[in-house]
C-alpha positions as CSV (number, residue, x, y, z in Angstrom):
1,M,85.3,124.2,88.5
2,K,83.6,126.1,91.3
3,T,85.4,127.3,94.2
4,T,83.9,124.5,96.8
5,S,84.8,121.6,94.6
6,I,88.0,121.9,94.7
7,M,88.2,122.4,98.4
8,Q,85.9,119.2,98.5
9,R,87.3,117.1,96.1
10,N,90.7,117.1,97.4
11,N,89.7,117.2,101.0
12,V,91.7,120.7,101.8
13,N,92.6,121.7,105.0
14,V,94.3,124.7,106.3
15,L,95.4,125.3,109.8
16,G,98.5,126.8,111.5
17,S,99.4,130.3,111.6
18,G,102.6,132.6,110.1
19,D,103.9,134.5,107.1
20,R,104.9,131.6,104.9
21,T,103.2,128.8,103.8
22,I,104.2,124.6,104.1
23,V,102.1,122.5,101.7
24,F,102.1,118.7,102.2
25,A,101.5,116.4,99.6
26,H,101.1,112.9,100.7
27,G,102.5,109.6,98.6
28,F,100.9,106.8,97.2
29,G,99.0,104.5,99.7
30,S,98.5,107.0,102.4
31,D,96.7,110.7,102.8
32,Q,97.4,113.9,104.4
33,T,97.3,112.4,108.1
34,A,100.6,110.8,107.6
35,W,101.9,114.1,108.4
36,R,100.7,114.7,111.4
37,Q,103.9,114.9,113.5
38,Q,105.5,117.8,111.0
39,V,102.2,119.3,111.3
40,E,102.2,119.6,115.0
41,T,105.7,120.9,114.6
42,F,105.4,123.5,112.2
43,A,101.8,124.7,112.5
44,P,102.6,127.4,115.3
45,N,104.9,129.3,113.2
46,F,103.4,128.5,109.4
47,R,100.4,128.4,107.6
48,I,99.9,124.7,106.5
49,V,98.1,123.0,103.8
50,L,96.7,119.8,103.5
51,F,94.8,117.6,101.1
52,D,94.3,114.3,99.6
53,H,95.0,113.7,96.1
54,V,92.0,112.3,94.2
55,G,91.3,108.5,95.0
56,A,93.0,109.0,98.5
57,G,91.9,109.7,102.2
58,K,88.6,111.6,102.0
59,S,89.0,112.9,98.7
60,D,85.9,113.0,96.4
61,F,86.0,109.4,94.9
62,S,83.5,110.1,92.2
63,A,85.9,112.8,90.5
64,Y,88.7,109.9,90.0
65,S,88.5,108.6,86.5
66,P,91.3,106.2,85.0
67,R,91.3,108.4,81.4
68,R,91.8,111.9,83.4
69,Y,94.6,110.3,85.9
70,S,96.4,108.4,83.5
71,S,99.5,110.8,84.0
72,L,100.8,112.7,86.8
73,Y,100.2,115.8,85.0
74,S,96.5,115.6,86.0
75,Y,97.9,115.4,89.8
76,A,99.7,118.5,89.1
77,E,96.9,119.9,87.7
78,D,95.1,119.4,90.9
79,L,97.9,121.1,93.0
80,L,97.8,124.2,91.1
81,D,94.0,124.4,90.9
82,L,94.5,124.3,94.7
83,C,97.0,127.2,94.8
84,A,95.1,129.0,92.5
85,E,92.0,128.7,95.0
86,L,93.9,129.4,98.0
87,K,96.1,132.2,96.3
88,L,99.4,130.7,97.0
89,T,102.5,132.2,96.3
90,K,106.2,131.3,97.0
91,S,104.8,128.4,99.0
92,I,107.5,125.7,100.4
93,L,105.8,122.3,98.8
94,V,107.1,119.0,101.3
95,G,106.3,116.1,98.7
96,H,106.8,112.3,99.7
97,S,106.9,109.7,97.1
98,V,104.8,110.6,94.2
99,S,104.1,114.0,95.1
100,G,107.8,115.0,94.5
101,M,107.2,114.4,90.7
102,V,103.4,116.0,90.9
103,S,105.1,119.0,92.5
104,L,107.9,119.2,89.8
105,L,105.5,119.4,87.0
106,A,103.2,121.8,89.0
107,A,106.8,124.0,89.4
108,L,107.4,123.9,85.5
109,V,103.9,125.2,85.0
110,E,103.5,127.9,87.4
111,P,107.1,128.5,89.0
112,D,105.6,131.6,91.4
113,C,103.5,129.0,93.3
114,F,107.0,128.0,95.4
115,S,109.5,129.2,96.9
116,D,111.3,125.8,97.7
117,L,110.4,122.4,96.9
118,I,111.6,119.4,99.5
119,F,111.3,115.8,98.0
120,L,111.3,113.1,100.3
121,D,112.0,109.7,99.0
122,A,111.0,111.1,95.6
123,S,111.5,109.2,92.2
124,P,111.5,110.2,88.4
125,R,111.7,106.7,87.5
126,Y,111.3,103.4,88.8
127,L,112.4,101.4,86.3
128,N,115.9,100.3,85.6
129,D,117.3,101.8,82.2
130,V,120.5,101.7,80.5
131,G,123.4,104.1,82.6
132,Y,120.0,104.2,85.2
133,Y,119.1,102.5,88.3
134,G,115.9,102.9,89.4
135,G,115.6,99.8,91.4
136,F,112.9,97.6,89.6
137,E,113.2,95.5,86.3
138,Q,109.7,95.5,84.7
139,D,109.0,91.6,85.4
140,E,109.1,92.5,89.1
141,L,106.6,95.7,88.5
142,D,104.5,93.1,86.8
143,A,104.7,90.6,89.5
144,F,103.7,93.5,91.9
145,Y,100.6,94.4,90.1
146,E,99.5,90.8,89.5
147,A,99.6,90.5,93.2
148,M,97.7,93.7,93.7
149,S,95.0,92.3,91.2
150,A,94.7,88.9,92.5
151,N,93.8,89.8,96.1
152,Y,94.7,93.4,96.9
153,Y,93.8,93.6,100.6
154,A,96.0,90.5,101.4
155,W,98.8,92.6,99.1
156,A,98.2,95.4,101.2
157,S,98.8,93.6,104.6
158,G,102.0,92.1,103.2
159,F,103.2,95.0,101.4
160,A,102.9,97.8,104.1
161,P,105.3,96.2,106.5
162,I,107.9,95.9,103.4
163,A,107.6,99.6,102.8
164,M,107.4,101.0,106.3
165,A,110.6,99.0,107.3
166,T,109.8,99.2,111.1
167,E,110.2,95.6,112.6
168,D,110.1,96.8,116.0
169,K,106.7,99.0,115.4
170,P,104.2,96.7,113.8
171,E,101.6,99.3,114.5
172,L,103.2,101.4,111.9
173,A,103.1,99.3,109.5
174,A,99.4,98.2,110.2
175,E,98.6,102.3,110.1
176,F,99.8,102.1,106.4
177,A,98.3,98.9,105.8
178,R,94.8,100.5,106.7
179,T,95.3,103.4,104.5
180,L,96.4,101.4,101.7
181,A,93.0,99.5,102.1
182,A,90.7,102.6,102.3
183,T,91.7,103.0,98.7
184,R,89.5,101.4,96.3
185,P,91.4,98.3,94.3
186,D,90.6,99.5,91.4
187,I,92.1,102.7,91.8
188,A,95.0,101.6,94.0
189,Q,95.7,99.5,90.9
190,A,95.7,102.1,88.3
191,V,97.4,104.8,90.2
192,A,100.3,102.2,90.8
193,K,100.9,101.7,87.3
194,V,100.9,105.2,86.4
195,I,103.3,106.0,89.2
196,Y,105.6,103.2,88.6
197,Q,105.7,103.2,84.6
198,S,106.4,107.2,84.7
199,D,109.7,108.5,83.7
200,H,110.3,112.3,84.4
201,R,113.8,112.4,84.3
202,A,113.8,114.8,81.2
203,D,112.0,117.0,83.2
204,L,114.5,117.5,86.0
205,S,116.9,120.0,84.5
206,R,114.3,122.1,83.5
207,L,113.2,122.9,87.1
208,K,114.3,126.3,88.5
209,V,112.6,126.0,92.2
210,P,115.4,125.6,94.7
211,T,115.1,121.9,95.7
212,V,116.1,119.8,98.5
213,I,116.0,115.9,98.4
214,L,115.8,114.2,101.5
215,Q,116.5,110.4,100.6
216,A,115.9,107.9,103.7
217,S,117.9,104.6,103.4
218,D,116.7,101.1,102.8
219,D,113.9,102.3,100.9
220,I,112.1,99.5,98.8
221,A,110.8,102.1,96.3
222,V,113.6,104.3,95.9
223,P,117.4,103.3,96.3
224,P,120.0,105.9,97.2
225,Q,121.2,106.0,93.5
226,V,117.6,107.8,92.8
227,G,118.8,110.7,95.3
228,E,122.2,111.3,94.0
229,Y,121.0,111.2,90.1
230,M,118.3,113.7,90.7
231,A,120.8,115.8,92.6
232,D,123.1,115.7,89.9
233,K,120.3,117.1,87.4
234,I,118.3,119.4,89.1
235,P,120.2,122.5,88.7
236,Q,119.3,124.6,92.3
237,S,119.2,121.0,94.4
238,K,121.0,119.7,97.8
239,L,120.7,116.2,98.5
240,V,120.4,115.4,102.1
241,R,120.7,112.0,103.6
242,I,118.5,111.1,106.5
243,D,118.9,108.5,109.2
244,A,115.8,106.8,108.8
245,R,115.1,103.6,106.9
246,G,112.1,102.7,104.8
247,H,109.9,104.6,102.6
248,L,107.6,106.4,105.0
249,P,110.1,108.0,107.1
250,H,107.7,110.8,108.3
251,I,105.8,108.1,109.9
252,S,108.5,105.9,111.2
253,A,111.3,108.4,112.2
254,P,109.2,111.4,112.4
255,E,111.8,113.3,114.5
256,I,114.5,113.2,112.1
257,V,112.3,114.0,109.1
258,T,111.0,117.2,111.1
259,S,114.6,118.2,112.0
260,A,115.7,117.8,108.2
261,I,112.8,120.0,107.0
262,A,113.2,122.5,109.7
263,Q,116.8,122.8,108.5
264,C,115.4,123.4,105.2
265,L,113.4,126.3,106.1
266,A,116.1,127.7,108.1
267,A,118.6,128.0,105.5
């Protein structure tokens, strides 16, 4: 792959200055703009790398194919492409939601790329299982996919306020609805199934990079038990519960998330 195509494929942006680099990786339905509040805080002292997963934001949608992106491993390959292109080593990776497992998979292949991983409302498995509470039964997910398929834009408008959980700030739900709607419906539906049917529990114990798990409350996608499970399974990990609601606390409670990240970096 040519040098320029990686940067264009994932709409990579590098800004800020500093000896250490923070890579911010967004979750499903959003894009790199979700991190704007954190970028404003950290850019004066850190080099910041932002990107959009293929199929999201201003990424190259022509690079998407259901076959290539049929698992999270391909997104991890994209992340490692980015690290190689920018010659990143010992970077701090902050991954929201699905980007938590994407960065974990990348770190299993090239652990030297990362000094620390910070998961924000991430999950290794969304489906309940024997002895494991992920938050969803299969029939609930099937109904979720059916609603997306029936009328994607209506689904996005209804899902955004539930995920954001900020009844007092409807403009934030509207923002998330817009980034959801900016994704092609066929891509969004395919990616949702890849994410929600994934199971990376067995990979947790193999992770050697120090990891902080930031867990918000009242998260429709990731119940508190998931954060506790990951903290128990990842060798060098720490669970930090943050006083923020919903699945996108970096948008809905940016000061709290930024402060939690800053404390991780200081430690």
